[in-house]
Each structure stands twice: as C-alpha cells, then as structure tokens.
C-alpha positions as CSV (number, residue, x, y, z in Angstrom):
1,M,121.5,6.3,68.7
2,P,119.4,8.3,66.0
3,L,115.9,8.5,66.5
4,H,113.9,5.8,65.3
5,L,109.8,6.0,64.4
6,D,108.2,3.2,62.7
7,R,104.4,1.7,62.7
8,R,105.2,-1.7,64.9
9,S,103.6,-2.0,68.4
10,F,106.1,-2.0,71.3
11,L,105.3,-2.5,75.3
12,A,107.3,-0.2,78.0
13,G,110.3,-1.6,79.0
14,S,112.9,-1.3,81.4
15,A,115.3,0.1,78.6
16,G,112.9,3.2,78.0
17,L,110.7,1.5,74.8
18,I,107.6,3.1,74.7
19,A,104.3,1.6,73.2
20,L,103.4,5.0,71.0
21,H,100.5,4.9,68.4
22,P,101.0,5.5,65.4
23,F,105.1,5.5,66.3
24,S,107.0,3.8,68.4
25,V,110.0,5.4,69.5
26,H,113.1,4.3,70.7
27,A,115.4,6.3,73.2
28,A,118.9,5.9,73.5
29,A,120.6,6.2,77.5
30,N,121.5,10.1,76.6
31,Q,117.6,10.2,74.8
32,A,114.7,11.2,76.0
33,H,110.9,10.8,74.6
34,L,108.3,13.5,75.7
35,R,105.2,13.8,74.3
36,L,103.2,16.5,74.7
37,M,98.9,16.3,74.9
38,E,96.6,19.1,73.9
39,T,93.0,20.1,73.7
40,T,91.7,23.0,72.6
41,D,88.6,25.3,72.0
42,L,86.6,22.9,74.8
43,H,84.3,25.4,75.2
44,V,83.2,24.3,78.5
45,H,81.9,20.9,77.1
46,V,82.9,18.4,79.4
47,F,80.2,15.9,79.3
48,P,79.4,14.1,76.5
49,Y,76.3,16.3,76.1
50,D,74.5,18.3,73.5
51,Y,72.5,20.9,76.2
52,Y,70.8,22.5,73.4
53,A,69.4,19.1,71.9
54,D,68.9,17.8,75.6
55,K,70.6,14.7,74.6
56,P,73.7,12.7,75.1
57,R,76.5,13.1,72.6
58,D,79.5,10.9,71.5
59,T,81.6,13.5,69.8
60,V,82.3,15.7,72.8
61,G,83.6,16.3,76.2
62,L,86.7,16.4,78.2
63,A,85.7,13.5,80.3
64,R,86.2,11.1,77.3
65,T,89.3,13.1,76.6
66,A,90.6,12.5,79.5
67,S,90.3,8.9,79.1
68,T,92.8,9.3,76.6
69,V,95.1,11.3,78.3
70,R,94.9,8.6,81.0
71,A,95.8,5.8,78.2
72,I,98.7,8.3,77.1
73,R,100.2,9.2,81.1
74,A,100.3,5.2,80.8
75,E,102.1,4.1,78.0
76,A,104.5,7.3,78.1
77,T,107.2,7.7,80.5
78,N,107.3,11.5,80.3
79,S,104.4,13.6,79.2
80,L,102.9,16.9,79.7
81,L,99.1,18.1,78.9
82,L,98.2,21.6,77.6
83,D,95.1,23.2,77.0
84,N,95.1,26.0,74.0
85,G,92.1,28.3,75.3
86,D,88.7,28.7,74.7
87,F,87.5,26.6,77.9
88,L,85.3,29.2,79.4
89,Q,82.4,30.0,77.5
90,G,80.9,27.9,74.4
91,N,77.7,26.0,75.7
92,P,74.5,26.4,78.0
93,M,76.9,25.5,80.8
94,G,79.1,28.3,80.5
95,D,76.1,30.9,79.9
96,Y,74.9,29.3,83.3
97,I,77.8,30.0,85.2
98,A,78.2,33.6,83.8
99,Y,74.2,34.4,84.0
100,E,72.6,32.4,86.1
101,R,75.3,31.5,89.4
102,G,78.0,34.0,89.0
103,M,81.8,33.8,90.4
104,K,82.2,35.1,93.5
105,E,85.6,34.8,94.7
106,G,86.5,32.0,95.8
107,D,84.0,30.5,93.5
108,M,85.0,27.0,91.2
109,H,84.0,27.6,87.4
110,P,82.7,23.8,86.3
111,V,85.4,24.0,83.7
112,I,88.3,25.1,86.0
113,A,87.7,22.1,88.2
114,A,87.1,19.2,85.1
115,M,91.0,20.7,84.0
116,N,91.8,20.3,87.6
117,A,90.6,16.7,87.3
118,V,92.3,15.7,84.1
119,G,95.5,17.6,85.3
120,F,96.2,20.0,83.3
121,D,100.2,21.1,83.4
122,A,99.9,25.1,81.7
123,A,96.8,26.4,79.6
124,T,96.5,29.7,77.5
125,L,93.8,32.0,77.0
126,G,91.9,32.0,74.0
127,N,89.9,34.7,72.8
128,H,86.3,33.7,74.5
129,E,88.0,33.4,77.7
130,F,87.0,37.1,77.5
131,N,83.8,37.0,76.7
132,Y,82.0,37.7,80.3
133,G,84.2,40.3,81.0
134,L,87.8,40.5,83.1
135,D,86.2,40.3,86.4
136,F,84.5,36.9,85.7
137,L,87.9,35.7,84.1
138,M,90.1,36.6,86.9
139,K,87.5,34.6,89.7
140,S,87.5,31.9,87.0
141,L,91.3,31.8,86.8
142,A,91.8,31.4,90.3
143,G,90.9,28.2,90.6
144,A,93.3,26.7,88.5
145,A,95.7,23.8,89.6
146,F,97.8,25.0,86.5
147,P,99.4,28.2,85.1
148,V,97.3,29.7,83.0
149,V,99.7,32.3,80.3
150,C,98.8,35.4,77.7
151,A,101.6,37.3,76.5
152,N,99.9,39.9,73.9
153,V,97.4,41.4,76.4
154,A,98.7,43.7,78.4
155,K,97.2,46.3,81.3
156,A,99.9,48.7,80.6
157,L,101.9,48.4,77.2
158,G,105.5,49.0,77.7
159,A,108.4,50.0,74.9
160,A,108.6,46.7,73.8
161,P,106.4,43.8,74.5
162,G,109.6,42.7,77.4
163,G,107.9,45.9,79.1
164,D,104.5,45.2,79.1
165,T,102.6,44.9,82.3
166,T,100.3,41.7,81.3
167,L,97.1,40.9,82.3
168,I,98.6,37.5,83.3
169,D,101.7,35.4,83.1
170,P,103.3,35.7,79.4
171,Y,105.0,32.5,79.9
172,V,106.1,30.2,82.5
173,I,109.4,27.8,81.9
174,L,108.6,24.6,84.1
175,D,111.4,22.6,85.6
176,R,110.1,18.8,85.0
177,T,112.7,15.6,85.0
178,L,112.5,13.4,81.8
179,T,113.5,9.9,82.0
180,D,115.9,8.5,79.6
181,G,116.2,5.1,77.5
182,A,118.8,3.9,80.5
183,G,116.2,4.9,83.4
184,T,118.6,8.0,84.3
185,R,116.0,11.0,85.7
186,L,117.5,14.5,84.4
187,P,116.0,17.5,84.8
188,I,114.6,19.9,82.0
189,R,113.1,23.5,81.6
190,I,110.1,23.7,79.6
191,G,109.1,27.1,78.2
192,L,105.7,27.5,77.5
193,V,104.0,31.2,75.6
194,G,100.4,31.5,74.9
195,F,99.0,33.7,72.5
196,V,95.8,35.4,71.8
197,P,94.5,36.9,68.5
198,P,94.6,40.9,69.0
199,Q,90.7,40.9,67.6
200,I,89.5,40.1,70.9
201,M,89.9,44.5,71.2
202,N,86.8,44.6,68.5
203,W,84.8,41.1,69.6
204,D,84.9,41.8,73.2
205,R,85.1,45.9,73.1
206,R,82.3,46.3,75.8
207,H,84.6,43.9,78.1
208,L,88.3,45.1,76.9
209,E,88.3,48.6,75.7
210,G,90.2,51.4,78.2
211,N,91.2,48.2,80.7
212,V,93.4,46.1,78.3
213,Q,95.6,46.3,75.1
214,A,96.0,43.5,72.9
215,R,99.5,42.9,70.7
216,D,100.5,41.8,67.5
217,I,101.2,37.5,68.1
218,L,104.5,37.7,66.3
219,E,105.9,41.0,67.0
220,T,105.4,39.6,70.8
221,A,106.6,36.4,70.1
222,R,110.2,37.7,68.6
223,A,110.5,39.9,72.3
224,L,109.5,37.2,74.4
225,V,111.3,33.9,72.7
226,P,114.9,35.3,73.2
227,E,114.3,36.6,77.2
228,M,112.8,33.0,77.3
229,K,115.8,31.3,76.7
230,E,117.7,33.6,78.7
231,Q,115.5,32.3,81.5
232,G,117.1,28.9,80.8
233,A,114.0,27.4,78.8
234,D,115.8,24.0,77.3
235,I,112.7,23.9,74.8
236,I,110.0,26.3,73.9
237,I,106.4,25.6,73.0
238,A,104.0,28.5,71.7
239,L,100.6,27.6,72.8
240,S,99.1,29.4,69.9
241,H,95.1,30.0,70.1
242,S,95.1,31.5,66.6
243,G,94.7,29.5,63.5
244,I,97.0,28.2,61.1
245,G,96.7,30.7,58.1
246,A,98.6,32.2,55.3
247,A,102.5,31.7,55.4
248,Q,102.8,35.6,54.7
249,E,103.2,37.8,57.7
250,S,100.7,40.5,57.8
251,E,100.2,43.0,60.8
252,G,97.8,42.2,63.6
253,M,97.0,38.4,61.9
254,E,94.1,36.6,63.7
255,N,95.6,33.7,62.6
256,A,98.9,33.5,62.9
257,S,100.2,30.2,63.4
258,V,102.5,29.5,60.1
259,P,104.5,32.7,60.8
260,L,104.9,32.4,64.4
261,A,106.0,28.4,64.0
262,A,109.1,29.9,62.0
263,I,110.5,32.3,64.5
264,E,113.8,30.6,66.1
265,G,113.7,29.6,69.2
266,I,110.0,27.9,69.1
267,D,110.5,24.0,69.3
268,A,106.7,23.5,68.7
269,V,103.3,24.5,68.1
270,M,100.2,23.6,69.7
271,T,97.1,25.3,67.3
272,G,93.6,25.9,68.2
273,H,91.1,28.5,67.7
274,S,89.6,27.1,63.9
275,H,87.8,24.1,65.2
276,L,89.7,22.0,63.0
277,V,92.2,19.0,63.3
278,F,95.8,19.0,62.7
279,P,97.8,17.0,61.2
280,S,94.8,16.5,58.5
281,D,94.2,16.4,54.9
282,T,92.8,19.9,55.8
283,Y,95.7,21.8,55.7
284,A,97.1,19.3,52.4
285,G,98.5,21.9,49.7
286,Y,99.1,25.0,52.8
287,A,102.4,26.6,51.9
288,A,105.1,26.1,54.5
289,I,103.2,22.9,55.9
290,D,103.1,19.1,55.8
291,A,99.9,17.8,56.7
292,Q,100.8,14.0,56.6
293,A,104.1,14.8,59.4
294,G,102.4,17.3,61.1
295,T,105.0,19.9,60.8
296,I,104.6,23.9,60.1
297,H,108.2,24.9,59.2
298,G,109.3,21.8,59.7
299,K,108.6,22.1,63.7
300,P,105.6,19.7,65.2
301,A,102.3,21.0,65.4
302,T,99.1,19.8,66.5
303,M,95.8,20.9,66.6
304,G,92.9,19.4,68.6
305,G,89.7,19.8,66.9
306,F,87.1,21.8,68.9
307,W,84.7,20.4,72.3
308,G,87.3,17.4,73.1
309,S,86.8,15.8,69.7
310,H,90.4,15.2,69.9
311,L,93.7,15.3,71.5
312,G,96.6,16.6,69.7
313,V,99.7,14.5,70.2
314,I,103.4,15.5,69.6
315,D,106.7,13.1,70.2
316,L,109.4,14.5,71.2
317,I,112.8,13.0,70.9
318,L,115.3,15.1,73.1
319,E,118.8,14.6,73.0
320,R,121.2,15.8,75.8
321,D,123.4,18.7,74.4
322,G,126.3,19.9,77.2
323,N,123.7,20.8,80.0
324,G,120.7,21.6,78.2
325,W,118.4,19.4,75.3
326,R,117.6,19.3,71.8
327,I,114.8,17.8,69.5
328,T,116.4,15.1,67.3
329,G,112.9,13.5,65.5
330,H,109.2,14.4,66.3
331,S,106.2,13.2,65.2
332,A,102.3,14.8,65.3
333,E,98.9,13.3,65.3
334,A,95.4,14.0,66.2
335,R,93.4,11.0,68.4
336,P,89.6,11.1,68.1
337,I,87.3,10.9,70.4
338,S,85.1,9.2,68.4
339,R,84.4,7.6,64.7
340,R,81.8,8.6,61.9
341,N,80.3,5.3,60.7
342,E,79.2,5.0,56.9
343,D,75.8,5.7,57.8
344,R,76.3,9.1,59.0
345,S,76.1,7.9,62.9
346,Y,78.9,8.0,65.4
347,T,80.5,5.5,67.7
348,A,82.6,5.9,71.1
349,L,86.4,5.1,70.9
350,V,86.5,6.1,74.7
351,E,84.4,5.9,77.9
352,S,84.3,9.1,79.4
353,D,86.6,9.4,82.6
354,A,84.3,8.9,86.4
355,A,86.5,11.2,88.2
356,V,86.1,14.1,85.8
357,L,82.5,13.5,85.1
358,A,82.3,13.6,89.4
359,S,84.1,17.1,89.6
360,V,81.3,19.2,87.6
361,Q,78.0,16.6,88.3
362,K,76.6,19.0,90.5
363,E,76.6,21.8,87.6
364,H,75.8,19.8,84.8
365,D,72.9,18.8,86.4
366,E,71.8,22.7,87.1
367,T,72.8,23.3,83.5
368,L,69.8,21.0,82.7
369,A,67.5,22.8,84.6
370,Y,69.2,26.1,83.2
371,V,68.8,24.7,79.7
372,R,64.9,23.6,80.6
373,R,63.6,27.1,82.0
374,A,62.4,30.0,80.2
375,V,65.5,32.3,79.5
376,G,62.8,35.0,77.4
377,K,59.8,35.5,76.2
378,T,58.0,35.3,72.6
379,N,55.2,37.1,71.8
380,A,54.4,35.1,68.2
381,P,55.2,31.4,67.8
382,L,58.4,30.2,66.1
383,H,57.8,27.7,63.5
384,S,58.5,26.9,59.9
385,Y,55.8,25.4,58.5
386,F,55.5,28.3,55.8
387,A,59.1,29.1,55.7
388,L,59.6,27.9,51.5
389,V,56.4,30.4,50.7
390,A,56.3,33.2,53.0
391,D,58.3,35.3,55.1
392,D,58.3,33.6,58.7
393,P,58.6,33.9,62.5
394,S,61.4,31.1,62.8
395,I,63.7,33.0,60.1
396,Q,62.6,36.5,61.5
397,I,64.4,35.6,64.7
398,V,67.7,34.3,63.4
399,S,67.9,37.9,61.6
400,M,67.4,40.0,64.1
401,A,69.5,38.7,66.4
402,Q,72.4,38.0,63.3
403,T,71.6,42.2,62.6
404,W,71.8,43.1,66.3
405,Y,75.1,40.9,66.2
406,I,76.5,42.3,63.6
407,K,75.7,45.8,64.5
408,E,77.9,45.7,67.6
409,M,80.3,44.4,65.6
410,L,81.2,47.0,63.7
411,L,80.3,49.5,66.0
412,G,84.0,51.4,65.4
413,T,85.3,50.2,62.5
414,E,85.1,51.6,58.5
415,Y,81.8,49.7,58.1
416,E,80.0,50.6,61.2
417,D,77.9,53.4,58.9
418,L,77.0,51.1,56.3
419,P,73.9,49.5,56.2
420,V,73.3,46.1,57.9
421,L,71.3,43.3,56.4
422,S,70.5,39.9,57.2
423,A,70.6,36.6,55.5
424,A,68.8,33.6,56.9
425,A,67.5,30.1,55.5
426,P,65.1,27.4,57.2
427,F,67.2,24.2,58.2
428,K,63.6,22.0,59.8
429,A,61.3,22.3,56.3
430,G,60.8,18.8,56.3
431,G,61.7,17.2,52.9
432,R,63.8,14.2,53.6
433,G,63.0,14.8,57.2
434,G,59.6,14.0,56.9
435,P,56.2,15.6,57.9
436,E,57.4,16.4,61.4
437,Y,60.6,17.6,60.9
438,Y,60.0,21.6,61.5
439,T,60.8,24.2,63.9
440,D,57.8,24.6,66.3
441,V,57.9,26.7,69.6
442,P,54.8,28.1,70.6
443,K,54.3,31.4,71.7
444,G,55.3,32.2,75.2
445,D,58.2,31.3,77.5
446,V,61.4,30.5,75.0
447,A,64.2,27.5,76.8
448,I,67.6,27.8,75.4
449,K,67.1,24.3,73.7
450,N,64.8,25.9,71.6
451,V,67.3,27.6,70.0
452,S,69.0,24.6,68.2
453,D,65.0,24.2,66.9
454,L,66.0,27.8,65.4
455,Y,69.5,26.8,64.5
456,L,70.5,23.2,63.9
457,Y,74.1,23.4,63.0
458,P,77.1,25.0,64.8
459,N,77.9,27.7,62.3
460,T,79.5,30.9,63.6
461,A,78.6,34.5,62.5
462,R,80.1,36.3,59.4
463,A,79.7,39.1,57.5
464,V,80.2,40.0,53.9
465,L,80.4,43.1,52.3
466,V,78.6,43.3,49.2
467,T,76.8,46.0,46.4
468,G,73.1,46.3,45.5
469,A,73.7,43.8,42.3
470,Q,75.1,41.0,44.5
471,V,72.2,41.5,47.0
472,K,70.0,40.8,44.1
473,D,71.8,37.9,42.2
474,W,72.2,36.7,46.1
475,L,68.2,36.5,45.8
476,E,68.2,35.2,42.7
477,R,70.0,31.9,43.9
478,S,67.6,32.1,46.5
479,A,64.7,31.9,43.9
480,G,66.2,28.3,42.5
481,M,64.0,27.1,45.6
482,F,60.9,27.3,43.0
483,N,59.8,25.5,40.0
484,R,59.1,28.0,36.8
485,I,55.4,28.6,36.8
486,E,53.4,29.4,33.8
487,P,50.9,32.1,33.9
488,G,46.8,30.9,33.4
489,K,47.6,27.3,34.7
490,P,46.5,26.0,38.2
491,D,47.9,23.4,40.6
492,Q,51.8,23.5,39.3
493,P,53.8,21.9,41.7
494,L,56.3,25.1,43.4
495,L,59.0,23.8,44.9
496,N,62.0,22.0,43.2
497,T,62.9,19.0,45.1
498,E,66.0,18.9,44.2
499,F,66.9,22.3,46.5
500,P,68.0,22.1,49.6
501,S,66.1,24.3,52.0
502,Y,69.1,25.7,54.0
503,N,70.3,27.2,50.6
504,F,66.9,28.9,50.9
505,D,68.2,32.7,51.9
506,V,65.8,34.9,53.0
507,I,67.3,38.6,53.7
508,D,65.7,40.8,55.8
509,G,66.4,44.8,55.8
510,V,65.0,44.7,51.7
511,T,61.5,43.8,50.3
512,Y,61.3,42.3,47.2
513,R,58.9,40.2,44.9
514,I,59.6,36.3,43.3
515,D,58.6,36.5,39.9
516,L,58.0,32.7,39.5
517,S,57.1,32.9,35.4
518,Q,61.1,33.3,35.0
519,P,63.7,30.8,34.4
520,S,66.3,30.6,37.5
521,K,69.4,32.1,36.9
522,F,71.0,29.7,39.1
523,D,71.0,25.9,39.0
524,T,70.8,24.1,42.3
525,K,74.5,23.9,42.3
526,G,74.9,27.8,41.9
527,E,76.2,27.9,38.4
528,L,75.0,30.7,36.3
529,I,72.3,29.1,33.6
530,N,70.2,31.8,32.4
531,P,72.1,35.3,32.7
532,E,69.3,37.0,31.6
533,A,66.4,35.8,33.9
534,N,65.0,38.4,36.7
535,R,62.8,36.8,39.0
536,I,63.6,39.5,41.5
537,T,61.5,42.4,41.2
538,D,60.8,45.6,43.2
539,L,64.0,45.1,45.0
540,K,64.0,48.3,47.6
541,F,65.7,49.6,50.1
542,D,64.3,51.7,52.8
543,G,61.5,52.1,50.1
544,Q,63.3,53.1,47.4
545,P,64.7,50.8,44.5
546,I,68.0,49.6,45.6
547,D,71.1,50.7,44.3
548,L,72.9,48.7,42.4
549,E,75.8,50.5,43.3
550,Q,75.7,50.9,46.9
551,N,77.7,48.6,49.6
552,F,75.6,47.0,52.0
553,V,76.7,44.7,54.8
554,I,75.0,41.3,54.9
555,A,75.6,38.9,58.2
556,T,75.3,35.2,57.6
557,N,77.4,32.5,58.7
558,N,80.8,31.2,58.1
559,Y,79.2,28.2,55.9
560,R,77.7,30.7,53.2
561,A,80.4,33.4,53.9
562,S,83.1,30.6,52.7
563,G,81.3,30.2,49.5
564,G,78.8,27.0,51.0
565,G,76.0,27.0,48.2
566,S,77.7,29.5,45.8
567,F,76.1,32.8,46.5
568,P,77.1,35.5,44.4
569,G,79.0,38.0,47.1
570,A,79.2,35.2,49.6
571,M,83.0,34.0,48.9
572,D,86.5,34.3,51.3
573,D,87.1,37.5,49.7
574,T,84.3,39.4,50.5
575,V,84.3,38.5,54.6
576,I,84.9,41.5,56.5
577,F,83.6,39.9,59.7
578,E,84.6,36.8,61.3
579,G,82.7,36.2,64.6
580,P,83.9,34.6,67.3
581,D,80.2,33.6,68.2
582,T,78.2,30.7,66.8
583,N,75.1,31.9,65.7
584,R,73.2,30.0,68.2
585,D,74.9,31.8,70.9
586,V,73.9,35.0,69.3
587,I,70.6,33.8,69.4
588,V,70.4,32.9,72.9
589,R,72.5,36.3,74.2
590,Y,69.5,38.3,71.6
591,I,66.7,36.6,74.2
592,V,68.2,37.1,77.3
593,Q,69.0,40.5,76.5
594,H,65.6,41.5,75.2
595,G,63.8,39.5,77.4
596,T,60.4,39.5,75.5
597,I,61.2,39.0,71.8
598,N,59.0,39.7,68.7
599,P,59.4,37.6,65.7
600,R,56.3,38.2,63.8
601,A,57.3,38.2,60.1
602,D,56.7,41.5,58.4
603,A,56.6,39.8,54.5
604,N,59.2,41.7,53.1
605,W,58.8,39.3,50.1
606,S,55.9,37.5,48.5
607,F,55.5,36.0,44.8
608,K,54.8,38.4,41.7
609,P,50.9,37.8,41.1
610,L,50.7,35.6,37.9
611,D,47.2,35.7,36.6
612,G,44.8,32.1,36.6
613,A,48.1,30.7,38.1
614,S,48.1,28.6,41.6
615,V,50.3,26.2,43.3
616,L,50.9,23.7,45.5
617,F,53.5,23.0,48.3
618,D,53.7,20.0,51.0
619,T,54.5,20.8,54.7
620,G,53.6,19.2,58.3
621,P,49.8,18.7,59.1
622,R,50.8,20.8,62.3
623,S,51.0,23.6,60.0
624,Q,46.8,23.9,60.1
625,T,47.6,25.7,63.5
626,Y,49.5,28.7,61.9
627,L,47.4,28.9,58.6
628,D,45.4,32.5,60.0
629,D,49.2,33.4,61.2
630,V,50.9,33.6,57.5
631,Q,51.3,37.0,55.9
632,G,51.8,38.0,52.2
633,V,49.8,35.6,50.5
634,V,47.2,33.5,51.0
635,I,47.2,30.0,51.4
636,E,44.2,27.3,51.6
637,P,44.1,23.7,52.2
638,A,44.4,21.3,49.3
639,G,43.8,18.1,50.6
640,N,46.7,15.1,51.8
641,G,50.3,15.1,50.6
642,P,52.6,11.7,50.6
643,D,54.0,10.2,53.4
644,G,52.1,12.3,55.8
645,F,52.1,15.5,54.7
646,A,49.7,18.2,53.9
647,R,49.2,19.7,50.7
648,Y,48.1,23.4,50.4
649,R,47.1,25.7,47.4
650,I,48.2,28.9,46.5
651,D,46.6,31.2,43.9
652,L,48.9,33.3,42.3
C-alpha cells in the first residue's frame, strides 16, 4: 500500500493509523511510521525564564518543548527524540555551572539532567559544547543516559576519517523495534552520525589547540556513511550542527547541511546552529531546498529553532525491503511552543512538563541567586541618558568587550595584525519607550542581569573588513541621527525623531567630530541622498588623519554585519568572522575576566562648533544625576520636555 498523506485528522487505531499534525499517515502491514523529533541549540534553556531580564518568558525552555514531545509520543507508535547540539552553554545557568559550581567527577549537569528526564535517544555536539574546555565537556557528558556522538573532532587523526581516534564515538547504531501497520513488531537498525563546524578550532582555540583536531564535515561523512551501512544501519540520520547554507561545496564549510544531504546513504538531516526554523519561508529560493516540503536534495530535514522554541519533526514511512527497510514517504515540520500575537506579545501553546522543571529546580534557584549577585564592579556608572549627544559609558563597555573578544578571535588568522575598531549603539534611549527607557546601572557592583540593560538583543558577535573610506561613511550613516542645524540660530531641535537609536553607531578606536551644518549624507533608511555631504570631520586613527585606503576590522553584531540598517561596509560580503557567542555573553565574559571595569567615556567624538547655534534635546529625568560626568560637550537644563521627559540645551 503506498504512503498516503493528507490534512484530515485521524485517531490511532488497531491497524496502526496514527494521529499526526499537519499530516495523517496510513501505514500498511508491511510499512511502519517512524516519527523523528529534534531539539537544537537549547543553550541550557530548561525553564521558560529569561535570566538576563530576571522574568518568565513563554518563548523558550526545554520544559515547554518536552510537553510537545510527550504529546507526540502519545500519538505516534514509533518515535525517536534527538538533540542537535549546543546544549551546555548559552545562558547564565550554563555560566553558573561552569564558573561557580564547577563539574567534579560524578556531578550531573542540569541540562543533562533535564534531557534525561525528557528521555532523549541520542545527541550530537555543537560548537558551544567546547566553550568551557574538554574536561568540563567530558564530565558533563558522563551523566547522559543517552549516547552522544561527533564524527569530525579527533584526539588523533588517522590517514582517513575512518582511522581517527575521535574525542567521542563518531556515530551510533540504535537497535529498535518498529510496530507496522498491522501491529507486527519488527527490528530496525538506525544509524546516527554527528557533525560540528570545524571552525571550533578557531572559536575555542585556547581549549582545543594541541588537544584535538577538527576535520571537514563532508570529507568525514563520505568516509563514515558507507562504514555505517556495512555495520548494518538500515537508515542513517545526520545530526548536523551546521546551518543550511550554500549548495556549492567548499572546504571547511561552517554551514554544510545542503551538500551533506546530497551524500548517498544519508536518509534525513537534522540541522541547527543558525538559530532558525526549517521548514519555513526563511529558506525559500535556496538552491536544492524545498522550503515548504522541508527537504534538502529531496531528503527530509528540519531545524527546531533555538532555546527550545520549536520541536523539529520528521515523519518517515518505512517499508520492508528484504531484510531491511527503505523510505517510501516523508514529511517535515517545526512545531512552535508559543504564538506571536498582533500586538507583539506571545501566547504559550503548551505548559511546562513538571518532571523536567523538577529535575533542575535546585540549579534554577541557584542561577537566580547568581544573576542577582555581583560578578564584577564598574568604577563608573553605566547609563544611556546622554548616549545620543556625547560619548557614553553604556556604549563604551560594549565596545571594550567587543574589541577584546574580536582581537582574541582573530589571533592566528590573516587579520590578526589589522587595527580593530568597534561599533555599538544605544538600545535604550527613550523615544517611544518613554522617559524611563534608559540604561541605568550605578557605580559599584554589576550583576549578570544588568547586562540585559546594557544589551537588549540576543545578537551574535561578528567582524567585518572595511576601508578607512567605509569607516567614514559608516559614521556618516550614523550621523543621520541629527537634524541639520543652522549656524547663529538658537534652540533648534537636535534629534531626528524618525531615526532609531539602535542605528546610531558610535565607532570606538577612532576620533571624529560631527558638523551639524551639513546635510545628512544618507536618509533614515540608509539610502544615499547627498553624495557630497561631509558631516564627519577630523576623522583620525592613532592621532593621524585616517587613511581612506587602509583596512580596518570593525567588531559589531550579526544584525549590522548582515546589512541591518544599511551601513556602508556592513554587508554579508565583508564579514570575516561570525562568532558563536552572543554579544551579551561577550560582555559577561569581559566583566568576569577583568573583575573591575572602567567604562568611562573617552569623548572620542563630539560636535563641531557652530557660532551662535544651540540645540535642544529630551532625555529621562534621572539624567540630572549624571550631568556633571558628561565629557566633550557642555549641557545645561532647559526645563521640562513633553510626556515626562527632561529637556536640555547644548551651545554649539
């Protein structure tokens, strides 16, 4: 009987009819339905909780995903639950275990305890599993009640991948029993092989260099898949902690899941790493991909979002083929745990699994105490009240951390001798957020939860390669924050209210002034409108006028580097480094490593004097506390602004 998929709803019956979403599957007597479930990029998110903001969050958490798993197990006769990596690091609970509690022999890592409670069948390693070192990794894996595999990380390389001494098992073949459409139980051997981006050797060089080596994903797969077939695997599933990228193969690919799926013998691909969802319209138009059907090179694939946001699901219809099995039909989906509403709020679609919450309740409570406790000190207040008119400490600390991180990541690369600049913008700067919507961390102790006040978004760190001319135009784009100011005229409005503060990048590592008498070179969307405009003046690097031909590296985030805001020099083709770490994590690491930070603004930018002109701007009323600390500009109170804001004047 051929596979039949439709969108009607069926109930489980004695003949093996299985209730599915979005499809229903009819399995015949010689057929079996197997449902594969995938989590990926959990990053220690077990509770539906944002530790940075210190409040519950309906969009994350393995405990929520586990409820979907439980429902699927109840409706599917045959199922398998797999994790695609990046489970050990990525939120304050992970840092608490690594930096505070530690992992001794016999200790149980909380995310492993939670995964045991859910009942995973197998997992692979992601790149973040290496962030805390190999000793921490191996002690954590020791508690897993399921096999964990990774094929392309070796303690010693052989002549070919099959001869490597791998860090952990490269693959596993699970002996399982399937119930077919007639209720007959039949054996099957399911092969699972795992892969991680070889870029781990750069991202975690300090932990890995001299200890392990990483092979190319595709080279490794081509060697091991036939070996798995020889050992009796009926079907082979690739656990690819590698994103969906180009179809064209290249050596050492980070995002290799498309050419991986093309390898003969691989039957299905679980993907991750990119923190995206597949199938989805995100991948419409990609070569070799059907974004609606959820296939790569015609083979079923899924990517289950990140932090437990989705459960990837692949349905396979298997038919007996001699003594083995072959796939005769398939479908794929990604089930969310929450729904975004029209007002941008979220509604939870499932409740948390109580057993999973209980498995890490102690560590959750300890993590709350950890994020509320100081992990460092700042000898200057961190506030954004004046971030749009003067160099600012809340931006300074982000730039200091980004510069530190990117310099470390570029060591040993062709870019390590280039000057590293840093671009950062104020996220909390009033506007529509109101007069209280500002960063405000007083001098003294800094807790981890304060980092969300400094950096609102879960961006990841990136670096772009630009010229001195592009540095200037990057700043010209930023200078669209300001209205054009007429010399000799008092009390003109300074800020362009249509320009979002997150596009006001300050570049640290150079000095410059902004000539407000000039028109903006770019409009609010980044379109070039005044090619001859030159708001950015006296642009210097190392005290000398910047060389427009010189190459620079700018540390930034994935949003900006991928074209967000349309900044000159910040497009995908200029990216030289894509970090595995969020900018928030970079800031936390920087504070933890340095203990006491000194983020005092150094006034590397200011306004060019304009005789007789003055400007007005509005900010939060608590700004009065920090008025005397502002560097590079003289600011005086000018009464009350609208809607509870305070108004100030700057004489240019």
